[in-house]
N, C-alpha and C positions, 0 to 999 in steps of 0.2 A: 540284843538287849544287853548282854554282858559288857560289850564293847562301850555302848552309849552310857550305861550306869557307872561304869569304871571312870570313863573320861570326864563325865560331869561331876562326879563326886571329887576327883582329883583336882579338877579346875577350881571347885568351890574351896577345896582345903587349901589350895595354893594362895587363894585370896583371903585366907583366914576367915572364912565364912562371912565376909563382907561382900555378898552379892545380893542384888535386888532381884527377887524372883516373883513375878507376877502371875497370878493364877490364870489370867487370859493367855499369857505366853505358853504356859505348860498345857492348857487346854488345846490351843492350836497345834502345838508340837505332837500331841497324842493323836489328834484328829489326823494330821497329815501322815503320820507314821502308820496309822491304822489303815489308811487308804493307799499306802504304797507298799511298804514291807510287809504289813499285816494283811493285805487284801487276799494273798493266796491262802492264809490260814482261815480268814472268813469264808471264803468260797468253799473250801473244803468241808468245814463244819455245817454250812447250810446245805451241802450235798450229801450229808450223813457219812462223811469220811473222816470222822474224828480219829479212827485207828491209824489213818495215814499220818496224821500229825504226831500221835504218840510214836509210831515207828520212826518218824523224823527225828524226834527228840531222843529216842534211845540211840539212833545212829550217831548223833552229835556227841552224845556221851560216850560212845564207843570210839569215836574218833579222838576224843581228848584223852582218854584213858589207855588205849592200846595202839599199836602199829597196824592200823586197819588198812584194807585195800591195798596191801603189799608195800606200803610207803613208810618205811622207817628212815631214820636219819640220825645223825649226830646233833648235840645239843645246840650248837651255834649254826645250824643249818640255815636259818633264815637270815642271819647276820651275813653269811657269805653270799646268799641270793640277792640281798639288798645291795651289798657293797659292789658286786660285780654286774648284777642285772640292771641296776639303775646308774650304771657309770655313764658319765663322769660326775653326774649331780651328787652322787653319794659322797664323794671326796670334798666337794665344795661345801657340803652341809656340815663336815666334821667339826669345824670350829664351834658351831652352835650346840652340837651334840656332846663335844668333849668338855667344854666349859661355858656354862650359861652365865652370860653377864647382860646387864641392861645396856641398850644401845649407847654409844658414845654421844656426849652432848655436841650438837652441831651436826652429827651426821644425818644423811638423808632418811627421813621417816622417823628420826629419833624423837621428835615431839608429837608424833601421831599416835595418841593413845589407842585408838582402835586398832591400828595395825600391830601396835605391841601386844594388844590383848589377843589378836588372832594368832600371833606368833606363839603365844602361851598355849592356845588351844592345839596348835599344830604340834608343839613339842609333846604335850601330854598325849595326843591321839597316837603319835608315832610310838612312844614307849608303851603305851598300853597294848596296842596291837602286836608290837614286837615281843613282848613278854608273854602275853596269852599264847601266841603260837610258837614260842620257844617251849613253853610248858607242854602244849599238846604234843602228844607222841607220834601222831600221824603228821609226817612231813611231806607237804606237796607245795610246789612252787607258788602257786596263786594264793595260798592261805595268808601270805603277808602282803598281799597286793593293795590293801588300804594304806599301807606305809608309803606307797609311791607318791601320793598327793602331798602329804606333810613333808616328805623328804625333799621333793623337788622345790617346794615352796621355801624351805630353809636353806636350800642351795642358793636360790635367787636372793633371799634376805641376806645372807652371808655376803654374797658378791656385791649387792648394792651398798652394803656398810663397810666393804672392803676388809672384812675380817679374814678373808681367804688369801689376801695380797700383801700382808703385812707381818713383820716379824718373823717368828719361826713358822707360822702357817704358810707363809709364801714358799718357803722351802719345802715344807711338808707336802704341800698341794702340788708343787711342781714336780717333786720326785714321785709321788704316789700316782698322779694322773698320767705321767710319762711312761713310768715303769709298768703300770698295769695296762695301759693302752698297747704297748708293744707286746706284752705278753699275750693279751687277747688276740691280737692280729696274728701272732705266730701260731696260737693254738687253733684258730680258725683255718689258717692256711694249712697247718699239719693235718687237720681233719680231711680237708679237700685232697690230700695226697696219701690217704690211709691205704689205698690199693697198693701202692708201691712198697709199702714196708709192713704189711700185716702178716705176711708169710714168716717174717722174722719174729714177730710178736708171738705168733702161734707156735713156732719151733722152740723159741725159749721158754715156753710154758709160763709166760707171765700172766695168762689168764687161765684160771683153774676150772672156771664154771663151764660145764659142757653146752648150756644153752647160749652163753655169751660167746663162746668160740665158734659154735655154728652160725651165729648171726654175723659174726665179723667175716665168714666166708662169702657172704653174699656179694654180688657184684653191683657196685654202686653207680655204674654208667657215668663215670666222671669223663668230662671232655677235655681236661687239661687247662682250661683257662680260668677255672674257678678261684685259683688264689688270687687273681686279679681283684677280687671284691674287696680285699683288705688295704689295697692302695690308698683309697680315700681317707681310710682311718689312719694309716701311718703318715700320710701327708699332713692331715689335720694335727696329729700329735706332734709332729716335728715343728709345725708352724706355731703351735700352742706353746711349746717349750721356748722357742726363741722369743716370741712376743711377750710371754710372761715374765721371762728373765729381765728384759728390757723395761718392764713396768707398764707395757701397753696391754692392761688387762682386758679391756673391752674388745680389742682385736683378737686377743688370745682365745677368749671365750666364744668370739664369733666364728673363728676357725672350727673349734669343736662342734658348734651349733650346726654348721654346714656339712662337716664331713661324717659325723656320727649317723644322721639319717641316711645318708647316701650309702654309708657302709652296711647299714642295717637293710636297707632295701635290696642291695645287690646280694648280700648273704640269703636273705629270704627267696630270692629268684633263683640263685644259681647253686646254692649249698644245701638249704634246708630239704628240699625235695629228694636229693641223693642220699641225704641221712637216713630218710625213711626207709630206703631199701634195707638197711642194717637193723631197723627197729622192728616194724610190723610189715614190712613189704611183702614177704611171702604169704602172711595171713591175709592181707588185703587183697592180694591177687587171687587166693582162693575163694574168698567170699564173694568177690565180684564175678568169677567164673561161674558160681552157681546161683547167682541172684535171681536169674530168669526162671528157676524151677519152681519157686514158691514153697520151697522146703523150709523146715525149721532149722534155725542156725544158732549156734552157741558155742561158748568157750569154755574150757575145763581146766581148773587149776591156776587161772590167771583172770584178770578183770579187764574188759576193753569194750569200746563202743564201735570197734571196726565192723563187727558182723551186723550190728543194726543199721549203720549207715551204708557201707559198701555192699552189703547184702539186701539193702532196701527191704528191711523188716518193718512191717506196719503194725504188728501185734504190740500191745502194751506189756510191760514186764509182768503184770499180774495175770495175764491170760496164760493158757496151757504151755506156749512156747517159752515162758519165763521159768517154768518148773523143770529143773534140770534132772531131777529124779525120774520124773515122768518121761522126759524125753529118752532117758537112758534104759529105763526099765519098764515103762508103762505100755499100754496098748495105744500106740501112736497111729495117727490115721494117714500120715504121709512121711516121706523120708526125712531124716534128720542128719545134718552134718555138724561136726565139731572140729575144733582146733585146740591143740594144747602145746606146751613146751615139750621138747624132746625128752627132758628128764623125768616127765611123768608118763611117758608111752607105755613102759612094760607094766606099771602099777594099774593103768587104766584098762589095758587089754586083759589083764589077769582078772580084774574085778567085774568087768562088764563084757561078758562073753559074746554078746550080740554085736559088739563094735567091730567094724571092719576098717583095718588101716589102708587107707588110699596110697599116702606117700608122705615123705619127709622132705622138707626144704628149709635151709637157713635157720635152724633152730626150732622149726615147728613141725608138729606132726598132725595129720588131717585124717579124720574118720567119717565113716558113714554107718547109719543104722537104718535098715530097711523097716518099713511099716509092719506092723503085726496084723496082717489081713486075714481075719477069720472068716470062714464060709457062713 
């Protein structure tokens, strides 16, 4: 509602309040919104779950005002996410974002008022979403995902009008796309070779956090051919630079359009599954190993969905298995397993004497609490 209201208000303001608003259009919009985005709220109220909605609203306020869910970040977090995560479209959209001008007379779409109006909507939507989630203190990648659509639209608009390929923007686009593409390719290739130099990183003490150091000690199972995933991207970037410099803009963009999806597909297949070994690989392995027991599973001191999915948990969070205090100290009816980061291990074992440490692996500690079976 906040995004909708701010975007609409700023659009009307940009038109100096000379906007024709029909009651019928507003009624249709509210009706459609109620039966799409609002349907979940309506069903909860009809089922007597108004408290769930209030908890939801409280949670949104907490996300806005605090670094909740363990996801803090610097002020321009989402600027970096959009610049790198929506590469290379983000760089093609810069001319529109940096200096907003009316389309040049005679340019393609220049006389199409509806397209110009839609561009106005996209610009406002982009900045509203970016500013809101820059203010929000909880920083999670997908929070700014609503920017993807207006950002890619503005990239296409800028390319069609030739703004990215004339004057200073031609040089800025060429240098930024080429340099960023090469750096991204090098970074991905370096990640795929982490096992060959991680010992040096650990010995030099460049990583001080015990959990991060232990995670890095995991075996990724790299095969050696993973760096080849960046070759399509490098080829596309080199071809782009050559074509762009000679003024063959359509061909330059076509190279990126072909090479980037291929690079992303190969990276997803060959690199992403290996990276999982360093993040939650040990925890996933543990929860999967006890999933057949029908036990209670939970995490301590960090938030994750791994135990719910890989542990095949069918209970709702509102049921006893979602009550961690009950699992740790209550009269449970079956065994409970827990996972925590190793830097919380001593604290948890001192506080909850019935916890039994099973083992540690790659930054995680795993525990068991037997049920309190009374005669």
